[in-house]
N, C-alpha and C positions, 0 to 999 in steps of 0.2 A: 336402511342407509342407502342415499342418495344416487349412491356411484347405480343400483339397482339399476337408477330408473332413467337411464341412457347410459349411453354405452362407454363406458368406462374408459376408453383407449382417448374418445374422444374431446371430453370432459377433461380429462387427467392434462391434455398438451395443449389447451385453453390454458387450464390455472397455468401451467407449464411457462409459455410464454409471459404471465407476467411474474413471475419468478426470478433473480437470482441467481438464486442455491437452491438445491438439493432440500436443506432444510428449511430453506425459506414458504419451496410444494407443501412437505410436509405436515407445514405450520397452513399448510391453508386447507391441504383433504382432510386436517384432521377437524380444522370447520362443521364440514361435511357430509366427514362419517360422524358427526356427535360423538368421537373420544378419543380420548388423550394420544397426538404419540410423541413420547419421548427416546428422544436421542444421543447414543450417549459413545464416548471412546473409552474402549475394556483395549490396553495393551493384551491382552492375558487371552483373547479370542486363543483358539491352535493357528497351528501356521500353514493352516492348509483351509481357513475362518475366515475371507477379509471381513466379512459379517455378519449379523444372526440377526429377524427379526421372529418376534414372539409376543402373545399376550400374556399379559400380569395383568391379575386382578378387574377393574376394569379399563386400562387402557391397556394400544402396543407399544414392542419397547422396540427401538432396531438399534441396536451395540455395533458399531465398527474401531475396525483397525485402524492405527494412525500411520498415513499414508502417505501418500504425494496426492496431494487438492483436485485432484481431476479423478483422481485414485479412489480416493473417501468417498466425493459430490458422486461416483459413477457404484458404490457397493449399495450406500445409502437411499438413492434411486433403483437399485435391483428389488430392493428390501420394502419399500416403499409403493414398488408391483406385486409382490408376494400379499402385500397386505389389502392392496386394495384390487383384487382379482379375487381374494375372497381364499387366493386357498392359507392361510393361518390357522382359517375363523375352527378351533376347538381344537387343535391341531395339538395333538402333548410333542416337548421335544428329546427328545434321546440326546444324553444328555456326551452320552457313549461312544455316539455314531455320529455327533457332530466332530467329536474330536478324531475320529480314525478318520474325518477328512468323508462324512455319507453324509449326502444330503436325506430330508427327509419329505421333498416333495419327485412329482414322477417328472422322467423326463418334460415330456409337453407342460409341465409346469414350467417349470426351469427356461423353455424357450419361453413362453408365454410371456415370461416376467425375466427377460435379455431384451427380448423386445421393444418391451413397451420401455426397462432400462434408456433401451438406446432410442429410443423417442424425445421422450423426456430431456433425458445429457443433449440432445444438438437439439429442443427447446431451449434450454435456458442458458443456451452456452454460445455464445455469440464467436463462433468460427473465425474474425479477427487477433480477437481475441491467441486463440490459441494456435496459428497460425499468421503473425504476424507480417507476413510477407506479401498476401493473402493477394493483398491488389496489385502491384508493385508488379506479382509473375501473371496473374491475369493485365495487363496491361502490355508489356511486355508482349506475352501470347497474342494476345488480342493484334500485333504492331507486327506482327511477325508470319500471320495469316489473313490479315485486313480485312 
């Protein structure tokens, strides 16, 4: 795998700066993983599960619930992080545990995926879109502080 040759976070962040969405980053990551990544909306996921990643045959699959656009992006990036960090390679999904809200990952794996997903989201998201008044607030702050 390509990601094993370089630090994963560095390579993904570089790719993320070239993308405008989590789905676009998944497409670019799939090329380097040499394995397709299918991204599917799955409204029937349990209430405690915003998204889920798994291996199915010769591809990775990310299932997500429809939500606010930023939440969907965040969920997809979290699951992409699990894939690229190697957390789901060879892992069997216990659907009953997932339905009960239990994770199949260790706490450290969850923290690593959260950290990477936050970094990726920051790389693909233009803060001015999220906070349209940022420039005005910055200018006002500078005028007050001098």
